[in-house]
DOTIFI-193843 format. One record per residue (C-alpha): residue number from 1; residue in one letter; x negated, y negated, z. Coordinates in pm, 1 decimal, m for minus. Example, Ala and Ser with C-alpha at 12.3 -4.5 7.8 and 13.67 -1.06 7.14 Angstrom:
> num|residuo|east|north|up
> 1|A|m1230.0|450.0|780.0
> 2|S|m1367.0|106.0|714.0
END
This chain:
> num|residuo|east|north|up
> 1|M|m2662.8|m2686.1|m9825.3
> 2|S|m2353.6|m2592.0|m9638.9
> 3|M|m2102.8|m2828.2|m9523.2
> 4|R|m2100.3|m2901.3|m9159.2
> 5|L|m1750.6|m2964.4|m8998.9
> 6|L|m1680.8|m3132.2|m8652.2
> 7|T|m1514.5|m2922.8|m8399.3
> 8|A|m1221.0|m3072.5|m8198.9
> 9|D|m1346.2|m3175.7|m7858.3
> 10|P|m1238.8|m2909.6|m7596.6
> 11|A|m1314.9|m3141.1|m7301.4
> 12|S|m940.4|m3235.7|m7238.5
> 13|V|m817.6|m2893.8|m7272.8
> 14|V|m1093.1|m2736.8|m7037.5
> 15|I|m1022.1|m2993.8|m6756.2
> 16|A|m630.6|m2958.5|m6772.5
> 17|T|m656.2|m2591.5|m6772.6
> 18|I|m890.1|m2554.5|m6476.6
> 19|Q|m721.1|m2845.6|m6289.2
> 20|R|m374.6|m2676.6|m6340.5
> 21|A|m522.3|m2366.3|m6138.6
> 22|F|m605.3|m2593.4|m5846.5
> 23|D|m365.8|m2810.9|m5637.6
> 24|D|m593.2|m2946.5|m5380.8
> 25|V|m961.0|m2917.8|m5545.9
> 26|P|m1077.3|m3196.9|m5759.3
> 27|V|m1236.6|m3108.2|m6090.9
> 28|G|m1439.9|m3331.2|m6314.6
> 29|Y|m1711.4|m3392.3|m6560.9
> 30|D|m1862.8|m3644.3|m6313.9
> 31|M|m1933.8|m3520.0|m5976.7
> 32|P|m1585.4|m3496.9|m5791.1
> 33|P|m1553.7|m3628.8|m5441.0
> 34|G|m1502.7|m3396.4|m5144.4
> 35|N|m1661.0|m3072.8|m4995.4
> 36|R|m1450.1|m2832.6|m5231.7
> 37|K|m1481.2|m2941.9|m5569.7
> 38|L|m1553.3|m2796.5|m5922.4
> 39|F|m1815.2|m2976.3|m6131.4
> 40|L|m1811.8|m2914.2|m6524.6
> 41|T|m2057.8|m2950.8|m6781.6
> 42|L|m1985.8|m2913.1|m7148.5
> 43|G|m2238.5|m2897.2|m7438.6
> 44|A|m2213.4|m2814.4|m7803.2
> 45|G|m2418.0|m2558.4|m7961.3
> 46|A|m2439.1|m2347.3|m8287.8
> 47|Q|m2192.2|m2334.7|m8559.9
> 48|P|m2168.9|m1952.2|m8619.8
> 49|T|m1902.9|m1971.2|m8901.2
> 50|A|m1781.4|m2253.9|m9122.2
> 51|A|m1453.3|m2282.7|m8903.2
> 52|T|m1595.9|m2263.4|m8552.5
> 53|Q|m1859.7|m2394.7|m8330.4
> 54|R|m1993.2|m2264.9|m7978.7
> 55|W|m1981.3|m2480.1|m7675.2
> 56|T|m2136.4|m2389.2|m7340.8
> 57|L|m1921.5|m2470.1|m7039.6
> 58|T|m2092.5|m2454.0|m6696.4
> 59|I|m1891.2|m2453.2|m6369.0
> 60|S|m2038.9|m2528.1|m6043.7
> 61|A|m1811.7|m2455.7|m5748.4
> 62|Y|m1892.8|m2630.6|m5429.1
> 63|S|m1746.0|m2548.6|m5081.5
> 64|H|m1921.3|m2664.4|m4778.2
> 65|N|m1846.8|m2831.3|m4446.7
> 66|D|m1956.5|m3181.7|m4343.9
> 67|A|m2282.2|m3028.9|m4183.5
> 68|G|m2375.4|m2898.6|m4529.0
> 69|V|m2294.4|m2529.8|m4448.3
> 70|T|m2172.8|m2351.0|m4749.3
> 71|D|m1889.9|m2121.5|m4760.5
> 72|H|m2013.8|m1884.9|m5023.5
> 73|M|m1713.6|m1657.1|m5028.8
> 74|D|m1482.1|m1966.9|m5088.6
> 75|A|m1712.1|m2124.8|m5356.0
> 76|Q|m1719.5|m1779.5|m5536.1
> 77|Q|m1340.1|m1747.2|m5524.9
> 78|L|m1311.3|m2104.8|m5667.7
> 79|W|m1564.1|m2026.1|m5964.1
> 80|R|m1367.5|m1685.0|m6021.8
> 81|L|m1023.4|m1879.7|m6027.9
> 82|A|m1169.7|m2142.3|m6267.8
> 83|V|m1308.0|m1879.3|m6489.5
> 84|Q|m977.5|m1667.4|m6486.0
> 85|A|m771.6|m1999.8|m6586.4
> 86|M|m1009.7|m2030.5|m6888.7
> 87|L|m986.9|m1672.6|m6999.1
> 88|D|m604.5|m1674.2|m6972.1
> 89|H|m591.6|m1986.6|m7192.6
> 90|R|m879.4|m1875.6|m7422.9
> 91|L|m651.3|m1916.7|m7723.9
> 92|D|m512.7|m2270.1|m7657.3
> 93|W|m589.0|m2484.3|m7941.1
> 94|P|m856.9|m2588.6|m8022.8
> 95|L|m1020.5|m2294.7|m7840.1
> 96|C|m1052.8|m1971.4|m8039.2
> 97|D|m1224.1|m1747.7|m7777.7
> 98|V|m1395.2|m1769.8|m7419.0
> 99|S|m1628.9|m1530.1|m7273.9
> 100|V|m1842.3|m1527.3|m6966.1
> 101|Q|m2208.2|m1585.9|m7058.7
> 102|S|m2347.1|m1570.5|m6696.8
> 103|G|m2249.1|m1591.9|m6323.2
> 104|P|m2150.4|m1641.0|m6066.9
> 105|M|m2494.1|m1714.3|m5908.9
> 106|D|m2569.9|m1884.8|m5603.6
> 107|N|m2777.4|m2211.7|m5652.6
> 108|H|m2897.3|m2508.5|m5445.7
> 109|D|m2828.6|m2877.1|m5527.3
> 110|A|m3140.8|m3055.2|m5392.0
> 111|N|m2935.4|m3402.9|m5422.4
> 112|L|m2651.4|m3303.7|m5203.1
> 113|G|m2860.5|m3066.0|m4998.9
> 114|V|m2589.7|m2783.3|m5029.1
> 115|D|m2572.6|m2441.1|m5198.9
> 116|Y|m2304.5|m2381.3|m5455.9
> 117|V|m2204.4|m2109.8|m5704.1
> 118|Y|m2277.0|m2152.5|m6068.8
> 119|G|m2195.7|m1981.3|m6383.8
> 120|A|m2149.5|m2041.1|m6763.8
> 121|L|m1885.4|m1968.2|m7025.6
> 122|L|m1928.2|m1959.9|m7394.6
> 123|L|m1635.5|m2126.9|m7578.7
> 124|T|m1564.0|m2088.8|m7945.4
> 125|V|m1381.4|m2408.2|m8057.9
> 126|A|m1199.4|m2456.1|m8400.5
> 127|C|m1352.8|m2693.5|m8634.2
> 128|I|m1102.2|m2989.6|m8746.8
END
């Protein structure tokens, strides 16, 4: 039986990295307020080595007016800037690597009644 280690929680590094890339766009793991925002989810996955664990980070970028009309170009740009921020900081502890898993894709939020841009990153996180 192999020993299972716990990885450091990358949540604070992820949100700080993405929020630094934006001055006026709220970022959060709970749905942020406003029409322009980035909603993140983070989930732990497989442990490919004894020293690392994979995590999936999803980024949902919203940009719409009060009538619910989505600015797809702006939402895609928000998503791409968030992804670039993560790629630029892919070696910031406890991160060991970051890669694009999927996206950007257009999707629809039935709860809010608006479209958004969505994608996922695969994080490799160091065990502690």
